[in-house]
N, C-alpha and C positions, 0 to 999 in steps of 0.2 A: 379273627372272625370265627374260627373253629372253636376256640376256648369260650367265646362269648355265647355261642349257640348252646354249648354243653352246659354252661352256667345257667342260662335261662330255662333249659329243660329241667335241671335239678331243682330250681326254685319253683317251677310249676308243679312238680311231683310233690314237693314238701307242702305247698299250699293246698293241693288237692287232698293229701292225707290228713291235713289239719281240719279241713272242712268235713271230711267223712267222719273223723273222730268226734267232732262236735255234734254231728247229727246222731251218731250212735249213742252219745251220752244222754240225749233226750229220751231215748227208749230204754236205756239200761237203768238210770237212776229211779228208784221207787218214788211214788207219789206220797210224800209225807203228809200232805193235807187231807188225804183220805183216811177217815177213822177206821180203826180196826173193828171188825164185827164183834158185838157183845151178845151175850146170851140174855134173853129177856124171859122172865118168868111169865108164862102164859096166864097164870092165875092172877098175877098182880097187875097185868097190863090191861088197861081198859080199851075197848074198841075205838073210842074217839081218839085217844092218844096214839094208838097204833096207826091210825090213818094219818095223823099229823107227822109222825116220824117218817112214814113212807114218803110223804110229799117232800119233806126236807131232804131226804136222801135222794129222791128223784131229782130235785133241783141241783143238789150237789153233783150228782152223776152227770146231769146235763151240762153243768158248768165245766166239769172235768172234760166232758166230750168236746165242749166248745173250746176249752183251753188246748185240748189235744189237737183239734182241727187247726186252731190258730198256730200252734207250734209246727204242725205239718206244713201250713201255708208259709210260715217263716222259713222252715227248712227248705221248702220248694223254692221260695224266693232266693234264699241264700245259694241253693244249688244252681238256679238259673243265673244268678249273679256270677257265681264261680265259673259256670260254663261260658257266660258272656265274656268274662275276663280272660278265660282260657282261649276263647275264639279270637278276642282282640290281640292277645299275646301271640297266638299262632299266626294271625294275620300280619302283625308287625314282624315276626320272625320270618314269615314267608316273603314279605316285602324286602326285608333286609337281605334275605338270601337271593331274591331276584335282583336287587341292586348289586349285590356282590358278584352274581353271575354276569350281569350286564357290564359291570366295571371290568371284570376279568376278560369278557369278550372284547370290550373296547380296547383294553390294553393289548390283547392278543392281535386285534386288527391293526392297532398303531404299530406294534412290533413288526407285523407282517408287511405293512406299508413302508416302514422304515427300512426293513430288510430289502424290499424290492427297490426302494430308492437308492440304497447303498449299492445293490447289484447293478442297477442302471448306471450309476456314476462310475462304478468300477469298469463296466463294459465299455462305457464311453471313453474313460481314461485309457483303457487298453487299446481301443481303436485309434485314439490320437497318437499313442506311443508307437503303434504299428505303422501309422502313416508317416510319423517322423523318421522311423527307421528306414522305411522305403525311400523317403526323400533323401536321407543321408547316403543311402547306397547309390541312388541315382546321381547325386552330386559327386560322389566318389568316382563313379564310372566316367562321368563327364570330365572330372579333373584329371583322371589317369589318361583319358583320351587326349586332353589338351596338352598334358606334359609329354605324352608320347609324340604328338605332332611337333612340339618344340624341339624335342630330342632329335626327331627325324630331320627337322630343318637344320639344326646345328650340325648334324652329321653330314648333310648335303653341302652346307656352307664350308665345312672343314675339308670335304673332298674336293670342292672347287678350289679352295685355297691351295691345297697341295698340288693340284693340277697346274694352277697358275705359277706356283713356285718352281715346279719342274720346267714349265715353259720359259720362265725367266732365267733359270739356270742354263737351259739350252741356248738362249740368246747370249748369255755371258760367255759360254764356251765358244760360240761362233765369233764373238768379238775378239776373244783372245787368239783364236786361230787366224783371224784377219790381221791382227797386229803382228803376229809371227810371220805371216806371209809378206806383209809390208816391210818388215825388218829384213827379210831375206832378199826382197827386191832391192832394197837400199844397199844391202851388202854386195849384191851382184853388180849393181851400178857403180858402187865405189871401187869394186875390184876392176871393172872395165876402165874406169877413169884412171886408176893408178897405172894400168898397163899402157894406156895411151900417153900418159905423162912420162912414163919411163922411156918410151920410144923417142919421144920428142925432147927429152931432157938435154941430151948432148947438143942437139942442133940449135936450139933456141932457149938458152938458159935464162936470159933476161925476159924474153917473151914468155918463157914458162912461168916465171915468177908472177908476171902480170896475168897470164892465163890462169895460173893457180889461184890467184886472188879472185879473179872473175869467176872461175869455176867454183871456188869455195863459197862465194857469195850466192851464185846461182843454186849451188847445191843446198845451201842453207835455206834459200827461199823455196826451192823445190821440196825440201824436207818439211819445211813449215807448212807449205801448201798441202802436201800430202797428209800431214798430221791433222791440219785443220779440216780438210775434207773428210778424212776418216772419222774424226771426232764429231763433225757435224752429222755425218751419216749415222754414226752410232747413237748420238743424242736424239736424232730424229726418230730412229727406230725405237729407242727406249721410251721417248715421249709418246709416240704413237701407241705403243703397246700399253703404256701406263694409262693413257686416255681411254683406250678400249676396255682395259681392265676396270678402271674406275666407273666407266659408263655401265658395264655389266653389274658391278657391285651396287651402284646407285639404284639401278632398276630392281635388283634383287631385294635390297633393303626397303625400297618404296613398296614393292609387292608384299613384303613381310609386314610392313606397317599397315597397309590396307587390310591384309588378312586378319591381323590382330584386332583392328578396329571393327571389322566385320563380326568377329567372334564376340566382341563386347557390346555390339549394338543390340538394343532391346526394341522389338517391334511394339508399336503403340496402336491404339484403336483407331484405325483409319486406313485408307487405301494408299499403299506405297508403290503400286505398280507403275512402272515407267518413270519413277522419280529419281533424281540424282542431283548432286550439288558438288561444287568445288570447295575443298577444305584447305585452308592454309594453316600450317602448324609451325610454331616456333619452339625449338628444342634446345636443351642445354646438355652438356656432356653427361652421358649415362642414360639418355633417352627420356628424362623427365620432361613433361610438357610445360612450357612456359605460358603459352597462350594459344587459343584456337579461334579462327575467324572463317566465316563462310563468305568466300569472295564471289561466288556465283550461286544464288539461292535456287532452291528447287521450286519456289513458289508456295511452299507449305512451311510456315514457321515452326510448327510442331515437329515436322520431319527434320528440319535444319537443327533444331535444338537437341533432338534425340541423337543426331550424328555428333554434335559437339560433346554431349555427355559421354558417348561411346569412346571418343578420343581420350578424355580424361580417365575413364575407367581402364582403358588399355595401357595406360602408363605404368612402368617405363616402356617406351617403344623401342624396338630393335634398331640400333644404330651401330655403325662401324667403330671399332676401338681406335683406329688410326686417326690421330687428331687432324691431320691434313685432309683426309677424306671426309671427316665429320663436318668440316666447314660447309660442305654441300648440303648438310642436313640441318643446319641451324634455322633455315627458313625453307620448308618444303611444302609443296602443294600437290594434291592428287584429287581425282574424281571419285566420289563415293556413290556407289549404286548398290541397293539391297540385293544381296546374293550374287553380286558381280565382282 
């Protein structure tokens, strides 16, 4: 655009100089049509002829004046034409310059709008990224809290297991002491029997044999009875302790299952106050959920469905590693209450 404007100005100057040169030539070139003045002998010129010559010269001069005026008019017309062309050229150049400035302003505005749009998108993207980072931090805090709760629960379960092992070890020690006491009683009884038999041996040898047989039989029965009684008592104690231990563990695992389902339950848009339902869960070893059934509905199908989904999300559920104890968890039911 800059080079085009300079070229137009250069052409305008050349055109103007050419017109000025043409106008000056009209005034510089001598008029060859005008005759040179001649000397006329006054003695040989008659008055009548002198008057004719003056009139002719007058007409010639008048014609020259008219021609000069015509040339002036032509020059003026040419000058006006040149000025008009220059004005039109200047107008076109001004219009082109205005268009160039308008185009430059438009491009500048477009660039400014584009820059604002880009800044707006960048700010929006930064806000979204900041929101994502905050959400990731929040989720990380929740996950750490959940893992810590699981760890604390495992520590508590391990502590209770060790306490139970110590209690069972104490029961075993008592059983062994009881066996030792029973053996001592038997030994003392045997010793007394032998002493009695020794005193009566000489007097009643035949009877002694019979008594010995009877005594041996009775002793055997007595020993067997004592052993059976001791074994029954021991087994009863062990079974009772095992049942109590299993009952505690079952309650603990059911509480752990309910707690994990509670953590995975997502509230929905509705009133959950005072609602509860009974959930029946079928499990496989490892705690994976095989099926979920609402055996007693809350009366709200959306609430019941949210509880079923929470059970599946909570899988695998906490179950005992003991295969025999796990049998109690193959089909387990519990009451689900929000926040309870």
